[in-house]
Structure formats: structure tokens, C-alpha cells
Backbone bond lengths (Angstrom), bond angles and torsions (degrees), N, CA, C in turn:
res aa  C-N    CA-C-N  psi(-1)  N-CA   C-N-CA  omega(-1)  CA-C   N-CA-C  phi
1 M - - - 1.441 - - 1.512 108.96 -
2 G 1.324 113.86 123.17 1.475 119.25 -178.97 1.531 111.97 -95.42
3 K 1.296 111.41 168.19 1.470 118.01 179.44 1.514 109.58 -78.31
4 T 1.317 118.30 138.82 1.469 120.15 176.33 1.529 108.31 -85.36
5 K 1.292 113.19 133.40 1.477 118.20 -178.61 1.518 110.48 -77.63
6 T 1.297 116.16 128.65 1.474 120.04 176.64 1.533 108.37 -116.96
7 T 1.272 114.75 129.30 1.475 118.03 178.72 1.516 109.25 -85.41
8 K 1.321 113.98 145.38 1.452 119.55 179.34 1.520 109.86 -68.64
9 K 1.297 115.17 133.16 1.459 118.24 179.88 1.519 109.19 -94.88
10 F 1.338 114.50 126.95 1.471 119.99 -179.00 1.524 111.14 -86.54
11 A 1.314 114.77 162.30 1.462 124.07 175.25 1.520 112.92 62.51
12 L 1.304 115.90 28.24 1.455 118.90 175.50 1.527 111.20 -85.77
13 V 1.346 114.85 -14.74 1.464 119.64 179.74 1.527 108.11 -69.55
14 K 1.316 116.15 140.65 1.461 120.74 -179.40 1.525 109.19 -68.53
15 R 1.315 116.98 126.14 1.467 120.88 -178.21 1.520 109.58 -75.31
16 M 1.327 116.01 134.56 1.457 120.49 -179.17 1.522 109.60 -124.96
17 L 1.305 115.31 146.97 1.465 120.43 176.92 1.523 109.43 -80.03
18 N 1.296 114.86 144.16 1.458 121.19 174.14 1.527 107.66 -65.01
19 P 1.325 119.16 137.11 1.477 119.30 -178.84 1.532 113.67 -61.56
20 N 1.331 117.27 -19.43 1.473 120.77 179.27 1.529 112.66 -95.43
21 D 1.323 117.42 8.89 1.462 120.62 -177.16 1.531 110.91 -64.82
22 A 1.326 116.31 139.14 1.465 121.83 -176.42 1.522 112.87 -71.64
23 R 1.337 116.64 -13.19 1.465 119.20 -178.17 1.526 112.95 -80.10
24 L 1.325 116.51 -14.80 1.463 119.48 178.84 1.527 110.23 -74.27
25 K 1.327 115.70 143.30 1.471 120.44 -175.60 1.520 112.00 -61.43
26 A 1.316 116.47 -42.96 1.475 120.58 -177.90 1.534 110.37 -60.94
27 N 1.336 115.35 -40.66 1.471 119.33 -179.99 1.529 111.54 -69.95
28 Q 1.328 116.58 -35.29 1.471 120.20 177.60 1.521 110.98 -63.56
29 E 1.338 115.35 -40.82 1.468 119.89 178.22 1.532 110.94 -63.81
30 K 1.341 116.48 -40.72 1.465 121.28 178.02 1.531 110.65 -60.73
31 L 1.343 115.80 -44.35 1.472 120.62 179.69 1.526 111.04 -61.84
32 K 1.344 115.75 -41.91 1.468 119.86 178.90 1.517 111.00 -61.36
33 K 1.333 115.93 -43.42 1.466 120.42 179.40 1.529 110.96 -61.55
34 K 1.334 115.94 -43.09 1.471 120.59 179.15 1.523 111.18 -60.42
35 E 1.339 116.50 -44.97 1.465 121.25 -179.75 1.527 111.38 -63.15
36 E 1.349 115.73 -41.13 1.467 119.75 178.46 1.521 111.28 -63.39
37 E 1.333 116.37 -40.65 1.473 120.52 177.97 1.530 110.78 -63.51
38 K 1.342 115.60 -41.57 1.474 119.89 178.22 1.523 111.00 -60.46
39 E 1.340 116.04 -43.82 1.467 120.97 179.87 1.520 111.60 -62.85
40 K 1.358 116.11 -38.39 1.466 120.07 178.23 1.524 111.07 -65.89
41 K 1.339 115.70 -40.66 1.468 120.33 -178.35 1.525 112.59 -72.77
42 A 1.327 116.94 -29.24 1.472 120.79 -176.27 1.523 110.63 -61.89
43 V 1.330 115.06 128.95 1.465 120.64 178.90 1.515 107.51 -92.86
44 R 1.315 115.16 124.49 1.458 119.00 -178.38 1.525 109.21 -95.34
45 H 1.326 115.30 122.26 1.461 121.00 178.15 1.517 108.88 -101.01
46 I 1.292 116.81 109.09 1.461 121.24 177.20 1.524 106.88 -99.77
47 P 1.342 117.54 117.80 1.466 118.87 -177.90 1.519 112.29 -63.36
48 Q 1.312 115.38 141.17 1.461 121.23 179.63 1.525 109.06 -70.99
49 V 1.306 117.27 121.43 1.459 122.09 -179.37 1.528 108.47 -93.25
50 A 1.320 115.24 135.08 1.461 120.27 -178.94 1.527 110.32 -64.88
51 S 1.333 115.94 145.24 1.468 120.07 -179.39 1.528 111.66 -68.91
52 S 1.349 116.23 -18.99 1.463 119.55 178.41 1.526 111.97 -70.39
53 L 1.343 116.98 -13.27 1.471 120.92 179.05 1.529 111.19 -99.28
54 F 1.325 116.42 24.62 1.464 120.22 179.19 1.525 110.44 -63.55
55 F 1.335 116.20 -40.55 1.464 121.07 177.54 1.518 109.45 -90.29
56 N 1.324 116.48 -178.46 1.457 121.39 -178.99 1.519 112.16 -60.99
57 Y 1.328 116.80 -33.07 1.451 121.82 -176.09 1.521 110.31 -111.22
58 N 1.314 115.70 162.63 1.456 121.53 179.39 1.527 108.86 -76.61
59 S 1.329 116.62 109.75 1.464 120.00 -176.33 1.530 112.48 -82.09
60 A 1.343 117.34 -6.22 1.468 120.80 179.56 1.527 111.57 -79.66
61 L 1.331 116.46 -17.81 1.471 119.88 -179.09 1.520 110.21 -76.32
62 G 1.310 115.29 131.97 1.463 119.80 177.41 1.508 109.76 -161.08
63 P 1.332 117.42 164.91 1.451 119.17 -178.24 1.525 111.39 -66.26
64 P 1.318 119.98 147.89 1.469 127.86 -3.78 1.534 111.00 -73.10
65 Y 1.319 116.17 129.57 1.460 121.15 -178.58 1.523 109.90 -76.85
66 R 1.333 115.97 137.50 1.466 121.46 176.10 1.526 106.61 -103.36
67 I 1.338 115.85 120.63 1.468 120.25 -173.18 1.521 110.12 -115.28
68 L 1.344 115.68 118.25 1.467 121.39 176.74 1.523 107.89 -79.26
69 V 1.318 116.76 118.94 1.464 121.03 -174.53 1.523 109.99 -100.27
70 D 1.336 115.34 135.57 1.468 121.65 177.76 1.528 109.47 -97.06
71 T 1.337 116.19 163.55 1.469 122.32 -176.70 1.520 111.95 -57.72
72 N 1.343 116.18 -51.48 1.467 118.77 -174.46 1.527 112.45 -69.96
73 F 1.328 117.74 -22.15 1.468 120.63 177.20 1.533 109.68 -64.97
74 I 1.330 116.25 -40.91 1.478 120.82 177.95 1.521 109.38 -65.43
75 N 1.344 116.60 -44.77 1.465 120.93 -178.98 1.532 111.95 -61.88
76 F 1.333 116.99 -44.54 1.468 120.72 179.76 1.534 111.04 -67.59
77 S 1.331 116.91 -34.57 1.468 120.36 178.16 1.520 110.41 -63.50
78 I 1.328 115.79 -40.56 1.475 120.54 179.16 1.525 109.93 -67.10
79 Q 1.345 116.77 -42.07 1.464 120.82 178.89 1.525 111.34 -61.58
80 N 1.337 116.79 -38.59 1.466 121.02 -178.66 1.522 112.96 -90.42
81 K 1.336 116.09 6.22 1.472 122.86 177.58 1.533 112.27 56.36
82 I 1.336 115.43 46.94 1.466 120.82 176.82 1.520 108.42 -110.05
83 E 1.318 116.06 129.28 1.468 120.38 176.10 1.528 106.51 -79.04
84 L 1.344 116.99 123.97 1.466 121.44 -169.25 1.527 114.54 -54.89
85 V 1.325 117.58 -56.87 1.463 120.07 -174.07 1.522 110.87 -65.32
86 K 1.340 116.29 -42.41 1.474 120.74 -179.95 1.532 110.48 -64.61
87 G 1.328 116.47 -42.86 1.469 121.21 178.86 1.517 112.36 -61.33
88 M 1.335 115.56 -39.55 1.471 120.01 178.63 1.526 111.09 -67.29
89 M 1.335 115.46 -39.50 1.467 120.04 178.69 1.527 109.85 -64.63
90 D 1.351 117.32 -40.37 1.468 121.39 179.39 1.534 111.06 -65.34
91 C 1.330 116.25 -33.89 1.460 120.78 -178.21 1.524 111.33 -75.40
92 L 1.326 117.05 -43.71 1.468 120.61 -172.63 1.524 114.29 -97.63
93 Y 1.346 117.63 -13.14 1.469 122.19 -175.12 1.531 111.03 54.52
94 A 1.319 116.62 36.73 1.463 121.22 179.46 1.524 108.84 -158.10
95 K 1.329 115.81 166.40 1.462 119.79 178.70 1.519 109.23 -67.14
96 S 1.319 116.46 135.61 1.459 120.32 178.79 1.524 109.56 -133.29
97 I 1.310 115.55 138.54 1.464 121.63 -179.83 1.527 108.00 -111.17
98 P 1.350 118.23 109.63 1.462 119.29 176.23 1.535 109.70 -71.45
99 C 1.320 116.35 132.26 1.468 121.61 179.50 1.522 108.95 -115.13
100 I 1.350 115.01 135.25 1.464 119.69 -179.96 1.518 108.51 -123.98
101 T 1.334 116.36 127.21 1.463 120.60 178.81 1.529 109.55 -83.81
102 D 1.326 115.07 163.49 1.473 120.34 178.63 1.523 111.45 -61.40
103 C 1.350 116.43 -33.53 1.475 120.75 -179.44 1.527 111.67 -64.54
104 V 1.338 116.03 -41.12 1.472 120.48 179.47 1.526 109.47 -65.64
105 M 1.328 116.39 -41.07 1.477 120.41 177.76 1.523 110.49 -62.58
106 A 1.336 116.33 -43.27 1.465 120.87 179.38 1.524 110.81 -63.16
107 E 1.343 116.08 -39.40 1.470 120.82 178.81 1.531 110.18 -64.05
108 L 1.329 117.03 -42.36 1.466 121.21 178.49 1.526 111.03 -64.47
109 E 1.340 116.94 -39.73 1.469 120.35 178.84 1.518 111.27 -66.30
110 K 1.352 116.60 -35.20 1.467 121.35 179.56 1.519 111.81 -67.32
111 L 1.336 117.17 -29.56 1.474 120.90 -176.40 1.528 112.64 -65.08
112 G 1.316 117.42 -19.52 1.464 121.02 173.00 1.518 114.60 90.64
113 P 1.354 116.06 -167.76 1.472 120.92 -172.72 1.528 114.55 -66.51
114 K 1.336 116.84 -19.14 1.467 120.23 -179.49 1.536 110.92 -63.07
115 F 1.339 116.48 -30.86 1.463 121.27 -177.33 1.530 111.38 -110.26
116 K 1.331 114.85 37.51 1.466 120.51 -178.76 1.533 110.75 -66.41
117 V 1.324 117.13 -36.79 1.475 121.85 -179.79 1.529 109.47 -64.73
118 A 1.344 116.55 -42.46 1.463 121.08 179.49 1.528 110.73 -62.04
119 L 1.317 115.84 -38.56 1.466 120.57 179.11 1.525 110.41 -67.09
120 R 1.343 116.10 -39.06 1.465 120.26 178.41 1.537 110.44 -65.09
121 V 1.336 116.16 -39.06 1.471 120.94 177.77 1.533 109.44 -64.40
122 A 1.339 116.42 -41.85 1.467 121.08 -177.61 1.531 111.80 -67.17
123 R 1.327 116.67 -25.28 1.474 120.45 -179.36 1.525 112.15 -87.25
124 D 1.327 117.36 8.39 1.459 122.86 178.60 1.533 109.72 -56.79
125 P 1.342 118.85 134.94 1.476 119.61 -179.10 1.538 114.19 -65.76
126 R 1.346 118.36 -17.33 1.466 120.72 177.89 1.529 111.45 -74.11
127 F 1.342 115.99 -17.65 1.466 120.20 -179.88 1.523 108.99 -83.09
128 E 1.326 115.16 140.41 1.462 119.86 178.87 1.526 109.01 -93.92
129 R 1.343 116.56 129.63 1.466 120.87 179.09 1.519 109.59 -91.07
130 L 1.333 115.96 130.21 1.461 121.30 178.14 1.527 109.25 -110.71
131 P 1.329 118.43 119.82 1.473 120.14 -179.30 1.526 111.70 -73.72
132 C 1.325 116.22 146.06 1.468 122.17 178.84 1.531 109.12 -108.08
133 T 1.322 116.50 139.75 1.465 120.78 -179.51 1.530 112.43 -107.74
134 H 1.348 117.05 -11.98 1.467 120.12 -175.88 1.518 111.58 -81.42
135 K 1.350 115.23 170.20 1.472 120.85 177.64 1.525 109.13 -85.81
136 G 1.324 116.28 155.11 1.464 121.10 178.28 1.515 112.06 81.92
137 T 1.337 115.58 165.10 1.465 120.04 -177.95 1.528 111.43 -127.62
138 Y 1.344 117.75 35.74 1.463 119.42 177.94 1.519 108.03 -85.07
139 A 1.325 115.81 110.11 1.464 122.19 -170.49 1.529 113.41 -64.27
140 D 1.335 117.99 -38.40 1.472 120.45 -177.04 1.527 111.18 -60.42
141 D 1.344 116.15 -48.31 1.471 120.06 179.27 1.519 110.61 -61.43
142 C 1.328 115.53 -40.37 1.465 121.30 -178.94 1.528 110.41 -60.93
143 L 1.338 116.55 -47.53 1.468 120.98 -178.61 1.529 111.59 -64.41
144 V 1.329 116.61 -44.14 1.471 120.90 -178.98 1.529 110.15 -63.66
145 E 1.335 115.75 -43.04 1.468 120.87 179.91 1.534 110.76 -61.75
146 R 1.320 115.76 -45.32 1.470 121.17 -177.97 1.536 110.69 -64.76
147 V 1.323 115.82 -40.62 1.463 121.31 -178.44 1.533 110.97 -68.64
148 M 1.338 116.93 -34.15 1.462 120.53 178.74 1.533 110.90 -69.64
149 Q 1.326 116.12 -34.38 1.468 119.67 179.82 1.520 111.23 -74.46
150 H 1.341 116.53 -47.54 1.463 120.74 -177.06 1.528 109.22 -122.04
151 K 1.322 116.31 113.36 1.470 119.81 -177.95 1.532 111.33 -90.33
152 C 1.332 116.12 46.96 1.472 119.65 -179.12 1.529 110.80 -117.15
153 Y 1.329 117.28 14.59 1.461 121.14 -176.30 1.528 111.09 -115.07
154 I 1.332 113.44 159.68 1.463 121.77 166.97 1.523 104.44 -111.72
155 V 1.316 118.11 135.32 1.465 120.36 -179.72 1.528 109.04 -96.67
156 A 1.345 116.23 123.91 1.467 121.31 178.57 1.522 108.55 -104.78
157 T 1.325 116.68 110.73 1.458 120.84 -179.18 1.525 111.18 -153.91
158 C 1.327 115.44 157.09 1.471 121.20 173.90 1.534 109.98 -116.62
159 D 1.318 116.10 4.56 1.459 122.47 -177.75 1.528 109.64 -81.59
160 R 1.335 116.73 123.16 1.474 121.44 -176.32 1.525 112.05 -62.59
161 D 1.351 115.93 -43.70 1.468 119.35 -177.32 1.523 111.38 -64.36
162 L 1.329 115.84 -42.59 1.465 119.60 179.68 1.531 110.38 -66.18
163 K 1.333 116.19 -39.70 1.477 120.09 177.33 1.524 110.36 -59.31
164 R 1.334 115.61 -44.16 1.461 121.24 -179.38 1.533 110.20 -61.15
165 R 1.341 115.55 -41.27 1.472 119.78 -179.57 1.527 111.50 -68.60
166 V 1.328 116.73 -39.05 1.467 120.85 -177.79 1.528 110.35 -71.71
167 R 1.333 117.56 -32.86 1.476 120.82 -179.94 1.526 111.37 -62.32
168 K 1.336 116.71 -26.79 1.466 120.48 179.79 1.520 111.71 -73.07
169 I 1.336 117.70 -18.71 1.462 121.36 179.02 1.520 107.99 -90.75
170 P 1.319 118.59 121.24 1.466 119.42 -177.20 1.529 112.68 -70.73
171 G 1.336 115.30 141.21 1.466 121.12 172.56 1.510 116.14 82.48
172 I 1.337 118.34 15.17 1.465 120.32 178.56 1.528 109.14 -112.79
173 P 1.333 118.66 111.86 1.469 120.73 177.82 1.531 110.97 -73.22
174 I 1.324 116.05 152.33 1.468 121.95 179.92 1.522 108.75 -120.35
175 M 1.337 115.85 128.52 1.466 121.28 176.20 1.528 107.55 -104.16
176 Y 1.321 115.82 135.70 1.461 120.53 179.25 1.514 109.42 -149.51
177 L 1.341 115.78 174.73 1.461 121.08 -177.91 1.516 110.97 -97.72
178 S 1.331 116.50 132.52 1.462 120.29 169.62 1.519 108.24 -152.76
179 Q 1.301 116.77 137.50 1.478 124.56 -178.27 1.538 111.05 55.92
180 R 1.323 115.85 42.53 1.480 123.11 178.85 1.521 113.07 58.52
181 K 1.342 116.66 25.47 1.468 122.24 176.69 1.514 108.47 -137.21
182 Y 1.329 115.15 162.08 1.455 119.41 173.37 1.525 109.11 -83.20
183 T 1.325 115.40 135.56 1.466 121.89 176.56 1.515 107.77 -124.35
184 I 1.305 115.82 154.90 1.464 119.10 179.38 1.508 109.42 -132.10
185 E 1.332 115.84 141.41 1.467 119.54 176.27 1.521 108.79 -117.49
186 R 1.322 115.76 151.79 1.465 124.07 -178.37 1.533 113.43 65.29
187 L 1.322 116.39 34.92 1.466 119.38 172.63 1.528 107.26 -142.90
188 P 1.331 119.47 105.59 1.462 120.54 -173.23 1.520 113.67 -71.87
189 E 1.366 118.30 -21.71 1.462 120.58 -175.95 1.525 113.21 -81.33
190 A 1.329 118.42 -2.03 1.457 121.08 -177.48 1.528 109.55 -81.57
191 Y 1.313 115.68 88.93 1.475 120.02 -175.48 1.523 111.54 -80.98
192 G 1.337 117.24 -22.76 1.463 119.86 -177.24 1.511 112.91 -84.45
193 A 1.334 117.20 -10.41 1.465 120.26 -177.01 1.517 110.35 -75.68
194 P 1.347 117.23 130.83 1.474 118.30 178.01 1.525 110.35 -69.23
195 T 1.303 117.32 137.65 1.470 121.37 178.24 1.507 109.78 -88.05
196 N 1.314 115.39 143.67 1.480 119.90 -177.90 1.513 110.23 -81.42
């Protein structure tokens, strides 16, 4: 009579949870305590909101309006045969000063001879030149940064992405082209702007 072969059976050992397992009640309580302590230690920085934004619109804006002009706004104005300063006056019924940053000028110069007319329009002496101190010449970032620092501008652009970015900043009106005229959003005093 021979010995019967028996194979070793695996996984017969009783399975045990690791004492540090997150599923244990004691460990869950410890995690909750840690999170509560973190929340207590966290310093909350609430940005100071200007008193001019007490109402829905920026009440600090008033004539003469300073309008930050984007590259494509000048190009679209030329295509639609609108004179910039006159068009702005017709839209706002008030004196408006178009402002051009160094980045916008650099962008227009980069576009080459095809946009020579736009560059000539941008060099108009009625336009106010704003110097830039940051690195790089990306106009969209420059305009958004400037508008976030000083809420005394209206942004004139036809660029969808820039409009989307500016809409996130409270109290900044946006001027754009529609129906061959300048229109403005988020400014209740603009009586000359056509309503959609």
C-alpha cells in the first residue's frame, strides 16, 4: 500500500486586514481628524473687491472711456469700413480714447505688409500708447493682465477666446463688431449700441 499524494491547498490561511487599512473605522476617524486640522490651518485669501462693483456693472467707468484695442478689432474695423474713433463715439455717445499696448503693436508689425493699413491706423496720434513691462509679446495675455490690475478699461476685441477670458473678470465691458457697427456688452450707459 502506497502513500496517497495530497496537493497543498492554497489560500487556506485566514485573510487579515492590514492595521493601516483605510476601511477600518479607527483609521477613517483618524483621516477625518487630519482633514479637519488641515482645513483649520488653511489660510483663506479672499480677494478685495472694489466698491465700484457693488452693483451688477462697474460704476467707476465713465467718460472719457479708455478702450483697450486688440489686433483683430482693428482688422475687422478696416474690413467693415468703420473709422475707429468715430465708431466708438457713435456706440458710447461719449468721448473715447483708444489705447494700444506695445504687444498689440508688435503683433501688428509681425503680421507683415498685408496688414500695413491696420498698422497705419494703430499709429494714429489720437491713440494712446501703453508701454508693457512683461516678457513676451502675446497680446491676449497682456490685455487680460492689464484689465485685471486696473478695472478702468473697456476691452475691444472680436476674438472669441479673449472675450471668454474677459467675461470671467467682473466689471469689464467688451466692445465688438456686429451688424457693421460697434456693440458693447456689460455697460448699461451705452445708448448708441445696437441691441441684439
